C-alpha positions in Angstrom: 41.0 29.8 9.5 41.0 27.3 12.2 39.7 23.9 11.2 36.9 23.8 13.8 35.6 27.3 12.8 35.4 25.9 9.0 33.8 22.8 10.3 30.8 24.8 11.4 30.5 26.8 8.5 30.5 23.8 6.3 27.6 22.4 8.7 25.8 25.4 8.5 25.9 25.4 4.7 24.7 22.0 4.3 21.8 22.5 7.1 20.9 25.5 4.9 20.6 23.0 1.4 18.2 20.8 3.3 15.6 23.5 4.0 15.8 25.2 0.4 12.1 25.1 -1.1 11.0 26.2 -4.4 11.8 29.4 -5.3 8.9 32.0 -4.4 7.4 33.3 -7.6 5.0 36.5 -8.1 1.4 36.0 -9.3 1.2 35.0 -13.0 -0.2 37.5 -15.6 -3.1 35.3 -16.6 -4.6 36.2 -20.6 -8.2 34.7 -20.1 -11.2 36.9 -18.7 -11.4 34.5 -15.3 -9.1 32.2 -13.7 -9.1 30.3 -10.3 -6.2 28.1 -8.9 -7.5 25.8 -5.8 -5.7 23.3 -3.9 -7.7 20.3 -4.5 -7.3 18.6 -1.3 -8.3 21.5 0.9 -10.4 23.8 -1.5 -8.3 26.9 -0.6 -8.1 29.6 -3.5 -4.6 30.6 -4.0 -5.2 32.7 -7.2 -8.2 34.3 -7.9 -9.0 36.7 -11.4 -12.9 37.5 -11.8 -13.4 33.8 -10.3 -16.9 34.5 -9.2 -18.0 36.5 -12.6 -20.4 34.7 -14.9 -18.9 32.9 -17.9 -19.8 30.4 -20.5 -18.1 27.2 -19.8 -18.3 25.9 -23.3 -17.3 22.1 -23.1 -15.7 22.2 -19.9 -19.4 21.6 -18.9 -18.8 17.8 -19.5 -16.9 17.9 -16.3 -20.1 17.5 -14.5 -21.6 15.6 -17.0 -19.1 12.6 -16.4 -19.0 13.0 -12.7 -22.6 12.7 -12.7 -23.1 9.7 -14.9 -20.3 8.0 -13.1 -22.3 8.6 -9.5 -25.5 7.5 -11.4 -24.8 4.9 -13.8 -23.2 1.7 -14.6 -20.1 1.3 -16.6 -21.1 -1.7 -18.1 -24.7 -0.5 -19.2 -25.5 -0.5 -23.1 -26.5 3.2 -24.2 -28.1 3.3 -27.7 -27.7 6.5 -29.7 -30.8 8.5 -30.3 -31.5 10.6 -33.5 -31.4 13.8 -31.1 -27.8 12.3 -30.0 -26.5 11.9 -33.4 -27.4 15.2 -34.8 -25.6 17.5 -32.0 -23.4 20.1 -33.5 -19.7 20.7 -33.1 -17.2 18.0 -31.9 -18.2 14.3 -32.1 -17.4 10.7 -32.8 -19.4 11.0 -35.6 -22.4 8.0 -34.3 -25.3 7.0 -36.1 -28.7 6.8 -34.8 -29.3 3.1 -32.9 -25.6 2.6 -32.5 -24.3 1.1 -29.6 -21.7 1.9 -26.8 -21.1 1.0 -23.4 -21.5 3.8 -20.8 -18.1 3.6 -20.2 -16.8 3.9 -23.7 -19.1 6.8 -24.2 -17.5 8.5 -20.8 -14.3 8.3 -22.6 -15.3 9.8 -25.9 -16.8 12.6 -24.1 -13.7 13.7 -22.3 -11.0 12.8 -24.7 -12.8 13.8 -28.3 -15.3 15.9 -26.6 -18.0 14.6 -28.1 -21.3 16.5 -28.2 -23.2 13.3 -29.2 -21.8 10.9 -26.7 -22.7 13.6 -23.9 -26.1 13.6 -25.2 -26.6 10.2 -25.0 -25.1 9.7 -21.6 -27.7 12.4 -20.5 -30.6 10.8 -22.1 -29.5 7.1 -20.8 -28.7 8.5 -17.4 -31.6 11.0 -16.9 -34.5 9.2 -18.9 -34.3 12.6 -21.0 -32.2 15.4 -21.4 -34.6 17.8 -19.4 -34.5 15.3 -16.4 -30.4 15.1 -16.5 -30.0 19.0 -16.6 -32.2 19.0 -13.4 -29.7 16.2 -11.8 -26.6 18.3 -13.0 -27.9 21.5 -11.2 -28.8 19.2 -8.1 -25.4 18.1 -7.8 -23.5 21.0 -9.0 -25.3 22.6 -5.8 -24.4 19.9 -3.7 -20.6 19.9 -4.9 -20.1 23.8 -4.1 -21.1 25.5 -7.4 -23.8 28.0 -5.7 -23.6 30.5 -8.9 -24.1 28.0 -12.0 -26.8 26.6 -13.8 -26.5 24.2 -16.8 -29.0 24.0 -19.6 -27.5 21.1 -21.4 -25.0 18.1 -20.9 -22.5 19.3 -23.4 -21.8 23.1 -23.1 -23.3 24.4 -26.3 -24.4 27.8 -26.3 -27.5 29.1 -24.5 -27.8 32.2 -22.8 -29.3 29.9 -19.5 -25.8 27.8 -19.5 -23.3 29.7 -17.2 -20.8 29.2 -14.1 -17.9 30.7 -13.0 -14.2 29.6 -12.6 -14.8 29.1 -8.9 -17.6 26.9 -9.2 -16.0 24.6 -12.0 -13.0 24.2 -9.6 -15.3 22.9 -6.9 -16.8 20.7 -9.1 -13.7 19.2 -10.7 -12.3 19.0 -7.2 -15.2 16.6 -6.3 -15.0 14.8 -9.7 -11.6 13.8 -9.4 -12.2 11.9 -5.9 -13.4 9.3 -8.4 -10.8 6.9 -9.2 -12.5 6.0 -12.7 -12.8 9.8 -13.5 -9.2 10.2 -12.6 -8.6 7.4 -14.9 -10.5 8.7 -17.6 -9.2 12.3 -17.7 -5.5 11.1 -17.6 -5.7 8.9 -20.7 -4.1 10.3 -24.0 -5.6 8.3 -26.6 -8.3 5.5 -26.7 -9.8 2.9 -29.7 -13.5 2.7 -29.9 -15.2 -0.7 -31.3 -17.5 0.5 -34.5 -19.8 -1.2 -36.3 -19.3 0.6 -39.6 -15.7 0.2 -40.5 -15.8 3.7 -42.2 -16.5 5.0 -38.7 -13.3 6.6 -37.0 -12.1 4.3 -34.4 -9.3 6.2 -32.4 -9.4 9.3 -30.7 -6.7 11.5 -28.8 -7.2 13.7 -25.6 -7.6 17.1 -26.5 -5.8 18.3 -23.2 -2.4 19.0 -24.5 -0.7 19.3 -21.1 -1.2 15.4 -20.6 0.3 14.6 -24.2 3.8 13.3 -23.6 6.3 15.0 -25.9 4.2 18.0 -27.1 4.9 21.6 -26.9 2.5 21.9 -23.6 3.3 18.7 -21.8 3.2 19.4 -18.0 4.9 17.6 -15.3 2.5 15.9 -13.3 -0.4 17.0 -15.4 -3.3 14.4 -15.0 -6.5 16.1 -16.5 -9.1 17.4 -16.8 -11.1 19.4 -20.0 -10.8 21.6 -22.6 -13.6 23.8 -24.3 -14.2 26.2 -26.7 -17.1 28.1 -28.5 -17.0 31.5 -30.3 -18.6 33.0 -27.2 -16.9 31.1 -24.1 -13.5 31.2 -26.2 -10.5 29.3 -25.1 -11.3 27.5 -21.7 -9.4 24.8 -20.0 -9.9 22.6 -16.4 -6.6 21.6 -15.7 -5.2 19.6 -12.6 -1.3 18.6 -12.0 -0.1 16.4 -9.0 3.4 16.2 -7.7 4.7 14.7 -4.3 1.5 14.3 -2.9 0.2 18.0 -3.9 -2.4 18.5 -6.2 -4.1 21.9 -7.7 -6.9 22.7 -10.1 -6.7 25.5 -12.1 -9.5 26.8 -14.4 -9.2 29.4 -17.0 -12.0 30.7 -19.0 -12.3 33.3 -22.2 -8.4 32.9 -23.0 -7.0 33.5 -26.6 -5.5 31.0 -28.9 -2.2 29.4 -27.2 -2.7 31.2 -23.9 -5.1 28.9 -22.9 -1.9 26.4 -22.2 0.4 29.0 -21.1 -2.0 30.6 -18.5 -2.8 27.0 -17.1 0.9 26.2 -16.8 1.9 29.4 -15.4 -1.0 28.9 -12.3 0.1 25.3 -11.6 3.6 26.6 -11.6 2.7 29.5 -9.1 0.9 26.6 -7.2 4.0 24.4 -6.7 6.3 27.2 -6.4 4.8 28.9 -3.3 2.6 26.7 -1.4 2.7 23.4 0.3 -0.1 21.0 1.5 0.2 19.5 5.0 -2.0 16.8 6.2 -3.1 17.2 9.9 -4.5 13.9 10.6 -5.0 10.6 8.3 -8.1 8.9 7.9 -8.9 5.8 10.6 -6.5 7.3 13.2 -7.3 6.4 16.7 -7.9 9.5 18.8 -9.6 8.5 21.9 -11.2 5.5 23.7 -14.8 6.1 25.8 -16.8 4.1 28.0 -20.4 3.2 26.7 -23.3 3.8 28.6 -25.0 0.5 29.1 -22.6 -1.1 26.9 -20.9 -4.5 26.9 -17.7 -2.7 26.2 -15.8 0.5 25.6 -15.6 2.1 22.0 -12.6 3.5 20.2 -13.2 6.5 18.3 -11.0 6.9 15.0 -11.0 9.5 12.1 -13.6 9.1 9.7 -11.6 11.0 6.9 -8.3 13.1 6.4 -7.6 16.6 6.7 -5.2 18.9 5.0 -4.2 22.6 5.3 -2.4 24.9 2.5 0.5 26.8 3.7 2.9 29.2 2.1 6.3 27.8 2.0 7.7 29.6 4.5 4.6 29.8 7.0 4.8 27.5 10.1 1.6 25.8 11.6 1.7 24.3 14.7 -1.4 23.4 15.1 -3.7 22.7 18.1 -6.6 20.3 18.4 -9.9 19.7 20.8 -12.2 16.6 20.7 -15.8 17.1 21.1 -17.9 14.5 21.8 -21.9 13.7 21.5 -23.6 14.6 25.0 -24.4 10.6 25.9 -23.0 7.9 24.2 -24.8 4.7 24.6 -25.3 1.2 23.5 -25.9 -0.3 21.0 -22.9 1.4 19.0 -22.5 0.4 15.2 -19.2 0.6 13.2 -18.6 4.1 11.7 -21.3 5.8 13.7 -20.4 9.2 14.4 -20.1 10.2 18.0 -18.3 13.1 17.9 -15.5 15.6 16.3 -12.1 16.7 16.4 -11.7 20.6 15.5 -8.1 22.0 14.9 -6.8 25.2 15.2 -4.2 27.6 14.2 -3.5 30.8 16.3 -6.9 30.2 18.0 -8.6 30.3 14.5 -10.4 26.8 13.7 -8.9 25.6 10.3 -10.9 22.7 10.1 -12.6 19.5 11.6 -13.0 15.5 11.1 -15.9 13.2 12.5 -14.9 10.8 15.0 -16.7 7.4 14.4 -16.7 4.0 16.2 -14.2 1.8 15.3 -16.4 -1.5 16.3 -19.7 -2.4 17.8 -20.6 -2.2 21.0 -23.7 -4.4 22.2 -26.0 -3.5 25.1 -25.0 -5.2 28.5 -26.7 -8.2 29.0 -29.5 -8.3 32.1 -28.3 -10.3 34.9 -30.7 -12.6 36.7 -32.4 -11.0 39.9 -30.2 -12.5 43.1 -33.2 -12.4 45.5 -35.3 -14.8 43.4 -33.8 -17.8 45.0 -33.7 -16.7 48.8 -37.2 -15.2 48.4 -38.3 -18.7 46.9 -36.5 -20.5 49.7 -38.2 -18.3 52.4 -41.5 -18.7 51.1 -41.0 -22.7 51.4 -39.8 -22.4 55.1 -42.6 -20.2 55.7 -45.3 -22.5 54.0 -43.4 -25.5 56.0 -43.9 -23.9 59.2 -47.7 -23.1 58.7 -48.3 -26.8 58.1 -46.2 -27.9 60.9 -48.1 -25.8 63.3 -51.5 -26.7 61.8 -50.6 -30.5 62.0 -50.2 -29.9 66.1 -53.1 -28.0 66.4 -55.1 -31.0 64.9 -53.1 -33.6 67.1 -53.9 -31.4 69.9 -57.9 -31.3 69.4 -57.6 -35.3 68.8 -56.2 -35.8 72.2 -58.8 -33.6 74.1 -61.5 -35.5 72.0 -60.3 -38.9 73.2 -59.9 -37.6 77.0 -63.4 -36.4 76.9 -64.7 -39.5 75.6 -62.9 -41.3 78.3 -64.5 -39.1 81.0 -68.0 -39.8 79.6 -68.3 -36.0 79.1 -71.1 -36.7 76.1 -73.2 -39.0 77.9 
């Protein structure tokens, strides 16, 4: 074989090696009755098995409980365990009435130990009562994309009026994972709680085996989120994993035994093997500079947030964009003020939009002093002076005529 031809073939082979991606795999066979796989950056559903069916969520409810508490409470708040909280059934930290913890300590206990007593104490502290916290949970769940859910308690204990869907729980989790403290809590393997009673347990391990290093079900990149189990709900798991700036959320409800772990691993594997998350634009990118009506300068428009899109490994994106500004951009302008949007399209179909905001302030233009004031005043002075001069001349003429008449004895 000629050397030149051999070199060409070698280069082709090397090029092919550089574009090899993870081998595609078929959709997993999930044992659980309901399951969803979601790209956490785009919200795109990549796998769906009865994802909108009404299900009992068990302790995965606590994803919502902790997300609401982080938004509404202060981590260093002191929370006193009530009698109601201390007597909750199921998994707990074995708290006693009157025992005190910081809110932060209880949130760790709720997510790692799945503490039902801790969840009730958090609800009473944040909401003022369990019932008021239930209302807050449902309000926030709807805001975060859970449209077919209703929550009747903060810990997931069985209640006919307590239900959600795999999709709704994935959307709640997607929002919760935007909070850095939530991410820190759910990725923690073990905690030690200070206790006033030396007989009380202090160390608690995360029930989520996907993040337990060295364990049978450890999953590379796993960073959360929450387990759940009741006789009615069976095995439940909300899981999340991140690899190379790509993150997926998997929800499995009503699985059995160890299948809850293998179901979740299979879903996450399917996501990483078949899809890629592409960033269309980053936050803070300068898009356009525009004049400001009545303003002392121009304003630079930047993206308020980033935007991502999910593609199959063999798909191409080739996006186009269109800038849409408000009809009138006038002073004053404040930093961060929304002034338009940039919309992105794929093959003519809109795939997302990002708000355009002002990078800085623009004040109103100062009004200049009218230039005609000086000339007008000057002209008035000249006219006034001429009138006075004329009056003086007329007075002198009358005086001369009077003197002449006297000399000629006109009045005699």
